[in-house]
Backbone as CSV, one residue per row, in Angstrom:
resi,resn,N_x,N_y,N_z,CA_x,CA_y,CA_z,C_x,C_y,C_z
1,MET,4.258,8.018,12.621,4.975,9.106,11.993,4.658,10.391,12.736
2,LYS,5.648,11.077,13.179,5.471,12.307,13.928,5.499,13.489,12.971
3,ARG,4.392,14.235,12.950,4.308,15.415,12.096,4.816,16.617,12.872
4,LYS,5.651,17.407,12.235,6.156,18.606,12.888,5.167,19.760,12.763
5,ASN,4.368,19.745,11.710,3.425,20.825,11.476,2.033,20.235,11.270
6,PRO,1.205,20.183,12.327,-0.120,19.575,12.188,-1.054,20.360,11.270
7,SER,-0.728,21.600,10.997,-1.605,22.376,10.113,-1.579,21.831,8.682
8,GLU,-0.523,21.108,8.293,-0.490,20.477,6.968,-1.567,19.412,6.846
9,ALA,-1.724,18.605,7.899,-2.756,17.567,7.878,-4.142,18.200,7.892
10,ILE,-4.324,19.247,8.669,-5.615,19.943,8.719,-5.935,20.519,7.344
11,LEU,-4.948,21.080,6.692,-5.139,21.638,5.355,-5.490,20.546,4.350
12,ALA,-4.843,19.388,4.459,-5.141,18.278,3.547,-6.556,17.751,3.772
13,ILE,-6.963,17.611,5.023,-8.318,17.130,5.323,-9.355,18.112,4.805
14,SER,-9.152,19.390,5.080,-10.131,20.389,4.635,-10.140,20.506,3.105
15,GLY,-8.990,20.364,2.465,-8.954,20.373,0.998,-9.723,19.203,0.415
16,GLY,-9.570,18.027,1.017,-10.344,16.866,0.575,-11.832,17.068,0.770
17,LEU,-12.209,17.661,1.900,-13.634,17.923,2.134,-14.193,18.930,1.124
18,ILE,-13.404,19.922,0.763,-13.853,20.904,-0.234,-14.014,20.234,-1.599
19,VAL,-13.111,19.325,-1.954,-13.253,18.594,-3.220,-14.531,17.764,-3.206
20,PHE,-14.788,17.069,-2.085,-16.022,16.289,-1.982,-17.264,17.187,-1.986
21,TYR,-17.120,18.425,-1.479,-18.248,19.366,-1.548,-18.591,19.684,-3.008
22,PHE,-17.577,19.900,-3.832,-17.844,20.200,-5.239,-18.420,19.001,-5.987
23,ILE,-18.094,17.794,-5.539,-18.627,16.596,-6.193,-20.064,16.329,-5.762
24,TYR,-20.310,16.349,-4.442,-21.607,15.922,-3.909,-22.556,17.062,-3.554
25,LYS,-22.094,18.311,-3.552,-22.904,19.503,-3.252,-23.572,19.436,-1.876
26,LEU,-22.835,18.925,-0.888,-23.329,18.895,0.487,-22.694,20.055,1.255
27,THR,-23.511,20.940,1.738,-22.971,22.106,2.445,-22.349,21.731,3.782
28,ALA,-22.733,20.582,4.350,-22.133,20.143,5.611,-20.633,19.918,5.435
29,LEU,-20.228,19.433,4.281,-18.808,19.221,4.028,-18.040,20.540,4.003
30,LEU,-18.642,21.550,3.413,-18.002,22.868,3.358,-17.905,23.481,4.753
31,ILE,-18.945,23.318,5.553,-18.937,23.865,6.921,-17.868,23.168,7.760
32,ILE,-17.770,21.843,7.644,-16.746,21.098,8.393,-15.354,21.520,7.942
33,ALA,-15.165,21.703,6.647,-13.861,22.131,6.138,-13.489,23.511,6.670
34,LEU,-14.439,24.437,6.687,-14.156,25.779,7.207,-13.870,25.750,8.703
35,CYS,-14.587,24.908,9.450,-14.315,24.763,10.881,-12.920,24.188,11.121
36,LEU,-12.524,23.210,10.312,-11.186,22.645,10.453,-10.101,23.671,10.130
37,ILE,-10.349,24.493,9.120,-9.379,25.540,8.787,-9.253,26.524,9.945
38,ALA,-10.395,26.894,10.548,-10.365,27.813,11.699,-9.628,27.182,12.876
39,ILE,-9.871,25.903,13.138,-9.170,25.219,14.230,-7.678,25.172,13.942
40,GLY,-7.307,24.895,12.698,-5.896,24.854,12.326,-5.209,26.196,12.487
41,LEU,-5.944,27.276,12.266,-5.352,28.609,12.402,-5.236,29.065,13.843
42,PHE,-6.231,28.723,14.680,-6.306,29.339,16.005,-5.917,28.431,17.167
43,SER,-5.924,27.101,16.992,-5.640,26.222,18.124,-4.622,25.149,17.731
44,ALA,-3.440,25.292,18.266,-2.397,24.306,17.976,-2.686,22.982,18.688
45,PHE,-3.266,23.055,19.881,-3.567,21.836,20.629,-4.618,20.996,19.908
46,LEU,-5.721,21.619,19.508,-6.783,20.876,18.815,-6.312,20.367,17.455
47,SER,-5.527,21.162,16.757,-5.058,20.707,15.451,-4.097,19.527,15.594
48,SER,-3.299,19.504,16.656,-2.425,18.348,16.864,-3.236,17.102,17.220
49,LYS,-4.312,17.260,17.989,-5.165,16.117,18.325,-5.915,15.602,17.090
50,ILE,-6.399,16.507,16.259,-7.075,16.098,15.015,-6.089,15.389,14.095
51,THR,-4.864,15.893,14.023,-3.831,15.247,13.206,-3.514,13.858,13.735
52,TRP,-3.417,13.709,15.066,-3.157,12.407,15.671,-4.273,11.422,15.334
53,LEU,-5.536,11.865,15.439,-6.672,11.004,15.090,-6.652,10.634,13.609
54,TRP,-6.373,11.609,12.764,-6.379,11.370,11.322,-5.279,10.392,10.914
55,LEU,-4.089,10.541,11.465,-2.996,9.641,11.129,-3.229,8.245,11.712
56,GLY,-3.869,8.158,12.864,-4.236,6.858,13.413,-5.261,6.156,12.538
57,PHE,-6.250,6.916,12.065,-7.255,6.366,11.154,-6.596,5.917,9.848
58,ALA,-5.648,6.691,9.352,-4.948,6.343,8.112,-4.116,5.077,8.298
59,LYS,-3.507,4.903,9.473,-2.716,3.701,9.729,-3.611,2.467,9.758
60,ILE,-4.764,2.565,10.418,-5.704,1.443,10.469,-6.236,1.135,9.077
61,LEU,-6.606,2.156,8.337,-7.123,1.969,6.984,-6.063,1.366,6.060
62,GLY,-4.820,1.782,6.198,-3.744,1.213,5.398,-3.513,-0.256,5.715
63,TYR,-3.636,-0.622,6.981,-3.476,-2.020,7.362,-4.581,-2.875,6.746
64,ILE,-5.814,-2.395,6.820,-6.956,-3.152,6.284,-6.901,-3.195,4.757
65,ASN,-6.640,-2.064,4.120,-6.625,-2.014,2.657,-5.525,-2.872,2.052
66,SER,-4.380,-2.944,2.700,-3.309,-3.773,2.146,-3.719,-5.238,2.131
67,LYS,-4.402,-5.680,3.177,-4.863,-7.076,3.211,-5.915,-7.320,2.133
68,ILE,-6.826,-6.375,1.947,-7.878,-6.536,0.941,-7.272,-6.552,-0.463
69,ILE,-6.383,-5.626,-0.759,-5.794,-5.540,-2.094,-4.959,-6.783,-2.399
70,LEU,-4.164,-7.245,-1.429,-3.367,-8.446,-1.659,-4.248,-9.673,-1.847
71,SER,-5.359,-9.760,-1.123,-6.273,-10.893,-1.291,-6.926,-10.868,-2.659
72,VAL,-7.339,-9.695,-3.104,-7.968,-9.577,-4.425,-6.974,-9.950,-5.523
73,VAL,-5.749,-9.470,-5.415,-4.739,-9.803,-6.423,-4.471,-11.301,-6.430
74,TYR,-4.398,-11.898,-5.246,-4.095,-13.325,-5.181,-5.229,-14.156,-5.773
75,PHE,-6.470,-13.885,-5.350,-7.574,-14.745,-5.766,-8.105,-14.438,-7.166
76,LEU,-8.007,-13.203,-7.619,-8.561,-12.867,-8.925,-7.526,-12.853,-10.051
77,ILE,-6.246,-12.766,-9.717,-5.231,-12.712,-10.772,-4.304,-13.925,-10.713
78,LEU,-3.675,-14.167,-9.573,-2.658,-15.210,-9.506,-3.242,-16.618,-9.529
79,THR,-4.343,-16.839,-8.818,-4.931,-18.182,-8.802,-5.440,-18.603,-10.176
80,PRO,-6.200,-17.772,-10.914,-6.601,-18.192,-12.262,-5.414,-18.410,-13.207
81,LEU,-4.375,-17.586,-13.090,-3.192,-17.793,-13.931,-2.518,-19.124,-13.614
82,ALA,-2.441,-19.472,-12.349,-1.831,-20.745,-11.978,-2.664,-21.924,-12.483
83,ILE,-3.981,-21.810,-12.404,-4.852,-22.886,-12.891,-4.731,-23.029,-14.403
84,ILE,-4.720,-21.919,-15.118,-4.574,-21.961,-16.576,-3.220,-22.552,-16.971
85,ARG,-2.168,-22.146,-16.269,-0.842,-22.681,-16.593,-0.777,-24.177,-16.312
86,LYS,-1.364,-24.594,-15.222,-1.355,-26.021,-14.910,-2.158,-26.812,-15.933
87,PHE,-3.248,-26.230,-16.421,-4.086,-26.909,-17.403,-3.381,-27.055,-18.754
88,PHE,-2.701,-26.009,-19.198,-2.076,-26.027,-20.514,-0.653,-26.577,-20.522
89,ASN,-0.001,-26.719,-19.392,1.366,-27.229,-19.330,1.401,-28.625,-18.728
90,GLN,0.592,-29.519,-19.249,0.553,-30.883,-18.733,1.862,-31.622,-19.014
91,LYS,2.481,-31.394,-20.173,3.666,-32.160,-20.544,4.917,-31.709,-19.798
92,ASN,4.953,-30.465,-19.304,6.114,-29.968,-18.578,5.934,-30.075,-17.073
93,ASN,5.157,-31.009,-16.661,4.888,-31.185,-15.251,6.139,-31.700,-14.539
94,LEU,6.276,-31.407,-13.256,7.450,-31.833,-12.509,7.482,-33.343,-12.291
95,LYS,6.350,-34.011,-12.470,6.327,-35.458,-12.287,7.135,-36.159,-13.375
96,ASN,7.290,-35.537,-14.521,8.040,-36.141,-15.616,9.548,-36.035,-15.405
97,LYS,9.997,-35.060,-14.637,11.420,-34.867,-14.410,11.761,-35.311,-12.992
98,PRO,12.893,-35.961,-12.825,13.243,-36.364,-11.455,13.666,-35.170,-10.591
99,SER,14.366,-34.178,-11.194,14.816,-33.039,-10.408,15.197,-31.898,-11.335
100,ASN,15.174,-30.694,-10.807,15.620,-29.524,-11.558,17.091,-29.231,-11.312
101,PHE,17.691,-29.892,-10.371,19.082,-29.656,-10.030,19.984,-30.552,-10.875
102,TYR,21.161,-30.074,-11.127,22.147,-30.900,-11.811,23.443,-30.872,-11.014
103,ILE,24.183,-31.919,-11.118,25.414,-32.044,-10.356,26.522,-31.316,-11.114
104,ARG,27.199,-30.436,-10.419,28.267,-29.643,-11.031,29.562,-29.966,-10.314
105,GLU,30.444,-30.557,-11.000,31.750,-30.915,-10.447,32.723,-29.801,-10.823
106,HIS,32.870,-28.820,-9.950,33.732,-27.680,-10.250,34.575,-27.359,-9.026
107,VAL,35.844,-27.181,-9.230,36.746,-26.771,-8.162,36.915,-25.263,-8.281
108,PHE,36.568,-24.558,-7.218,36.651,-23.101,-7.239,38.090,-22.641,-7.090
109,THR,38.424,-21.616,-7.881,39.755,-21.029,-7.816,39.633,-19.579,-7.380
110,LYS,40.749,-18.923,-7.251,40.772,-17.528,-6.807,40.067,-16.613,-7.817
111,THR,40.193,-16.887,-9.092,39.591,-16.029,-10.115,38.064,-16.134,-10.112
112,ASP,37.496,-17.221,-9.622,36.041,-17.333,-9.529,35.465,-16.327,-8.555
113,PHE,36.217,-15.990,-7.515,35.713,-15.088,-6.482,36.083,-13.633,-6.737
114,GLU,36.969,-13.348,-7.657,37.361,-11.966,-7.919,36.263,-11.216,-8.681
115,LYS,35.661,-11.860,-9.662,34.589,-11.233,-10.432,33.388,-12.174,-10.426
116,PRO,32.570,-12.109,-9.387,31.465,-13.079,-9.283,30.369,-12.855,-10.313
117,PHE,30.257,-11.644,-10.828,29.183,-11.397,-11.793,29.807,-11.082,-13.121
């Protein structure tokens, strides 16, 4: 994603650092945030490079987090639900039915295609 204004990303990073400063009371976070604000104000080249690094880090983190979140949802939510359903639905098992399909002997006419829904 190409940002037209890298100072927005610098402002977001420094705002996040200031929030973390109020939570953790680390003055290093405040100093880094103030330095980033100064870089965003005075150097367009450095702010564009910081924005490029930040967006690259966000892309990598998004790739990793999506895999982790999908794995957690699959193994902690969907797999137990499938096991519970299989345990309690013994009588509706597919082995009891030959097929879910049924044969439909229908000749299509023009009116079937005029209003399909």
